[in-house]
C-alpha positions in Angstrom: 13.2 32.8 -4.3 11.7 29.2 -3.9 7.6 29.2 -3.8 7.1 25.7 -4.1 6.0 23.3 -1.2 9.7 22.7 -0.4 12.4 23.3 0.2 11.7 26.3 1.5 14.7 29.4 1.7 16.4 28.2 4.9 16.5 31.0 7.7 19.3 33.8 7.3 21.0 32.4 10.6 20.3 28.7 9.8 22.5 29.4 7.0 25.0 31.0 9.4 25.3 27.8 11.8 26.8 25.7 8.6 29.9 27.7 8.5 30.6 27.0 12.2 33.1 24.4 12.9 32.5 20.7 12.6 31.1 18.6 15.3 31.7 15.2 15.9 28.9 13.0 16.1 29.6 11.4 19.7 30.8 13.3 22.8 29.3 14.9 25.5 29.6 18.4 23.6 27.4 16.6 20.7 25.2 15.2 23.4 24.2 18.2 24.8 23.5 19.9 21.2 20.9 16.2 19.9 19.4 16.6 23.8 18.4 19.9 23.6 17.3 20.1 19.6 15.2 17.0 20.4 13.7 18.6 23.9 13.0 21.5 21.5 11.4 19.3 19.0 9.0 18.1 22.1 7.6 21.6 21.8 6.5 21.4 18.2 5.1 18.0 18.3 3.3 19.0 21.5 4.4 15.7 22.8 6.0 13.9 25.5 7.1 11.4 23.5 10.7 10.5 22.4 12.1 12.7 19.8 14.9 11.2 17.2 16.4 12.8 14.4 16.7 10.3 11.5 19.3 11.8 8.7 17.1 10.6 5.9 14.7 12.5 3.2 11.2 12.6 4.2 10.3 9.7 2.5 12.3 7.4 4.4 11.3 8.5 7.7 7.8 7.2 6.4 9.1 3.9 5.2 10.9 3.6 8.8 7.4 3.0 10.1 6.2 0.8 7.4 9.3 -1.5 8.2 8.3 -1.6 12.4 4.5 -1.5 12.4 3.6 -3.7 9.5 4.8 -7.4 9.3 5.1 -9.1 5.7 1.7 -10.5 4.9 0.0 -8.3 7.3 -2.4 -5.4 7.1 -1.9 -1.7 7.6 -4.5 1.1 6.8 -3.3 4.0 4.5 -5.6 7.2 3.8 -4.7 8.2 0.6 -6.0 11.7 -0.8 -2.8 12.2 -3.3 0.5 11.7 -4.8 2.3 11.5 -1.1 -0.5 9.5 0.6 -0.6 6.8 -2.5 3.2 6.7 -1.7 2.7 4.9 1.5 0.7 2.5 -0.4 3.7 1.3 -2.3 5.7 1.3 0.4 3.5 -0.7 2.0 3.2 -3.4 -1.0 7.4 -3.4 -1.0 7.7 -4.1 2.7 5.3 -7.2 2.0 2.0 -5.8 3.7 -1.8 -5.9 2.7 -2.4 -2.2 2.3 -6.1 -0.9 2.9 -6.8 2.3 1.2 -9.5 4.2 2.4 -9.5 6.6 -0.5 -11.3 10.3 -0.9 -11.1 12.1 -4.3 -8.3 14.5 -4.9 -8.4 17.6 -3.5 -10.7 16.0 -1.1 -9.8 15.0 2.3 -10.3 11.2 3.7 -13.1 11.6 6.4 -13.3 10.0 9.9 -16.5 8.5 8.9 -15.0 6.5 6.1 -12.2 5.0 8.4 -14.6 4.3 10.1 -16.5 2.0 7.3 -13.2 0.3 6.6 -12.7 -1.1 9.7 -15.5 -2.3 10.0 -15.1 -4.0 6.7 -12.3 -5.8 7.6 -12.1 -8.8 8.7 -8.9 -8.5 10.9 -8.7 -7.1 14.6 -7.6 -3.7 14.1 -6.5 -3.8 17.1 -2.4 -3.1 16.8 -3.0 -2.7 13.4 -1.2 0.5 11.7 -3.1 3.5 9.9 -1.2 6.1 8.0 -2.3 9.5 7.9 -1.1 12.4 5.6 -2.0 15.6 7.5 -1.5 18.6 5.0 -1.4 16.6 1.1 0.7 19.1 -0.9 0.1 17.3 -3.9 -3.4 18.7 -4.0 -3.1 21.4 -0.8 -5.3 19.6 1.0 -4.7 19.5 5.4 -7.2 16.5 6.6 -9.5 16.2 9.5 -6.7 14.0 11.3 -7.7 14.6 14.8 -11.0 12.7 14.0 -9.3 10.5 12.6 -6.8 9.3 15.0 -9.7 9.5 17.5 -11.7 6.8 15.3 -8.3 4.7 15.1 -7.9 5.2 19.0 -11.1 3.7 20.2 -10.1 0.5 17.1 -6.6 0.1 19.5 -4.7 0.7 16.2 -1.2 2.1 16.0 -1.5 5.4 14.1 1.4 7.1 12.2 1.2 10.7 11.0 2.5 12.0 8.5 3.3 15.7 9.4 6.1 16.7 7.2 4.5 19.8 5.5 2.6 21.1 8.3 5.2 20.7 10.9 6.3 24.4 12.4 3.4 26.0 9.8 0.2 24.2 10.9 -0.8 22.5 14.3 0.0 19.5 15.2 -0.5 17.9 18.7 0.5 14.3 18.6 0.1 13.9 22.5 -3.7 15.5 22.5 -4.2 13.6 19.1 -2.5 10.1 19.9 -0.5 9.9 17.2 2.2 6.5 17.9 4.4 7.4 15.1 4.8 11.5 14.0 7.0 13.1 10.7 8.1 16.5 10.9 10.6 18.0 8.5 13.6 20.5 8.4 13.5 21.9 5.2 9.9 23.5 4.4 8.0 25.1 7.2 10.4 25.2 9.9 13.1 26.7 7.8 16.0 24.4 8.2 18.0 22.7 5.8 17.4 19.4 4.3 18.9 15.8 5.5 17.5 15.5 9.5 13.8 14.6 9.7 13.0 14.4 13.3 10.4 11.4 14.3 8.5 11.4 17.9 7.7 8.0 18.8 5.1 6.7 21.6 5.7 4.0 23.7 3.8 1.6 22.1 5.2 2.1 18.7 8.4 1.0 20.5 6.9 -2.0 21.7 5.5 -2.9 18.6 8.9 -2.6 17.0 10.3 -4.8 19.8 7.2 -7.6 19.0 7.9 -7.4 15.6 12.1 -7.2 15.9 12.2 -11.0 14.1 10.2 -9.6 11.1 12.0 -6.2 10.1 14.6 -6.9 7.8 16.7 -4.1 7.8 19.1 -2.0 10.6 20.1 1.5 10.1 15.8 1.9 9.4 14.5 -1.0 12.9 14.0 1.0 15.7 14.7 -1.8 17.9 18.6 -0.9 16.8 17.6 2.4 17.2 16.9 2.0 21.2 19.7 -0.3 21.8 21.5 2.9 20.9 19.8 4.8 22.7 19.9 3.1 25.7 24.1 2.0 25.6 25.4 4.5 23.6 23.6 7.4 24.2 25.0 8.4 27.8 27.9 9.0 26.4 26.3 10.7 23.7 25.9 8.6 20.8 22.4 8.1 20.5 22.0 6.7 17.4 22.9 3.6 14.7 24.9 5.3 12.9 27.2 9.0 12.0 24.9 11.7 12.0 25.0 15.5 9.6 26.1 17.2 12.7 26.2 20.5 10.9 22.7 20.5 9.6 20.9 18.9 13.0 23.1 22.7 14.3 20.8 24.0 11.6 17.8 22.3 12.5 18.3 23.5 16.5 18.7 27.0 15.5 15.8 26.7 12.8 13.0 25.3 16.1 15.0 28.1 18.6 13.1 31.1 15.9 10.2 29.1 15.7 9.6 28.8 19.6 11.2 32.6 19.6 8.3 33.9 17.3 6.0 31.3 19.4 3.7 28.6 17.9 0.6 30.7 17.7 1.8 33.5 15.9 3.5 31.4 13.4 0.3 29.3 12.5 -1.5 32.9 12.6 1.3 34.0 10.4 0.2 30.8 7.9 -3.1 31.4 7.9 -3.0 34.9 6.8 -0.2 34.0 4.3 -2.3 31.4 2.8 -5.7 33.7 2.9 -3.6 35.9 1.1 -2.5 34.3 -1.6 -5.9 32.3 -2.0 -7.4 35.4 -2.5 -4.9 37.3 -4.6 -5.1 34.0 -6.9 -8.8 34.8 -7.3 -8.0 38.1 -8.4 -5.6 36.5 -11.1 -9.1 34.7 -12.4 -7.5 31.8 -11.4 -9.9 29.0 -9.6 -8.6 27.0 -6.3 -8.2 23.3 -6.9 -9.2 21.9 -3.8 -12.2 21.7 -1.2 -12.4 25.2 0.2 -13.6 23.7 3.7 -10.0 21.9 3.6 -7.4 24.0 2.2 -4.1 24.0 3.7 -1.9 27.3 5.2 1.2 25.9 3.6 0.6 25.6 0.0 -2.1 26.6 -2.4 -3.2 24.8 -5.3 -4.9 26.7 -8.3 -6.2 24.8 -11.8 -5.0 25.6 -14.8 -4.9 24.9 -18.9 -2.2 22.5 -19.3 -0.5 24.9 -22.2 -0.6 27.5 -19.3 1.0 25.6 -16.4 4.1 24.7 -18.9 4.4 28.8 -20.1 3.6 30.1 -16.7 5.9 28.2 -14.9 8.7 28.8 -17.5 8.9 32.0 -17.7 8.5 32.5 -14.0 11.8 31.1 -13.3 13.6 32.5 -16.6 11.7 36.5 -16.6 11.9 37.1 -13.0 13.9 34.0 -11.0 10.6 32.9 -9.3 10.4 29.1 -8.9 6.4 27.6 -8.1 5.3 23.7 -8.8 3.0 22.2 -10.8 0.8 18.8 -10.6 2.1 15.5 -9.6 0.9 12.4 -11.2 -2.5 12.3 -12.4 -2.4 16.1 -12.0 0.9 16.9 -14.3 -0.3 19.8 -16.4 -3.3 20.7 -14.6 -2.7 22.2 -11.6 -0.1 25.0 -10.2 1.3 24.8 -6.6 2.5 28.0 -4.5 4.1 27.2 -1.2 4.3 29.8 1.3 5.4 27.7 4.2 8.5 29.2 7.1 10.7 32.2 5.2 8.1 32.1 2.0 5.0 32.8 4.4 5.2 36.8 4.2 2.9 38.8 2.2 5.9 40.4 0.8 6.9 37.4 -0.6 3.4 36.3 -2.0 3.0 39.7 -3.1 5.9 39.7 -5.4 4.7 36.1 -6.8 1.6 37.1 -7.4 2.7 40.5 -9.5 5.1 38.6 -11.0 2.5 36.0 -11.9 0.0 38.8 -13.5 2.3 39.8 -15.9 2.8 36.4 -17.3 -0.5 35.9 -17.3 -0.9 39.3 -19.5 1.7 37.9 -21.9 0.4 34.5 -22.1 -3.2 35.5 -22.1 -2.3 37.6 -25.2 -1.0 35.3 -27.8 
């Protein structure tokens, strides 16, 4: 059992699609599949913006935003409250940008007032400057107040990049209402698809910014201008992307999205919330203390503090005795926390109950010694 914050077990109906005949990544039939998939993804993003599907890991979909929106030598704001948001700082640096870090403590969200203060301190005009926000930081189990953060940024005319990788399909995302210019979803976490096809919603302002920066974007595949050209010139005959595509993975993604929409977004988000609350209650009954600020708890991953020796034994014994995998801490939190994913197919009371019963048994064995 995968009770980790990604990947989740794919939906069985998604796996079935992988046995279908392979489609070529061009032509009328593929155009129908791709267009239908992106149109349905718009409903989860809650956007009228263009949606493209990039055949890369989630990190590279974030790096695509950096490559296009952060010209070398220019500043970019990054809201940092954990391992994955910290990673964006290094991306900005690798691409020659100057990160303006707005940081909170681990287990806490970045607050909108912190962003406002950072904007006021900068000597540069913030208009058009990009800001990066991770909606759901799985390294600490914190969901940030992104609506309020993006509101502050919009008031200053900034370009907003929203990493919704571990929220997409399990926690509400409202791209148009919140004003996100570049938003990243994910196939194999709360959606229940298969890894390798990342949906990205791109606003008109983001396309324009990429065009303005075209002579400063030193990559082809991640270049939004190259994507725009492919959409315009090759889209009509069924090749709206600048490379080949993992068509079977995208057919699986379409099936996963169909299942999400069939369940209904409100019902799905309610299910994730109820399972998250059950998980947190169960962790307390096992004598484990939640790590994050209780006002900002994620509904797709729960995080509890543990002793380093308990962490090592608990995860090893769960895997060897019960074939259940949970995650440990990353970076500074390595050995200090455990992370339990309840997203997509693992967001059920049955899956969590099974995990908690196994954890109870293992913890009793550990505490006896």
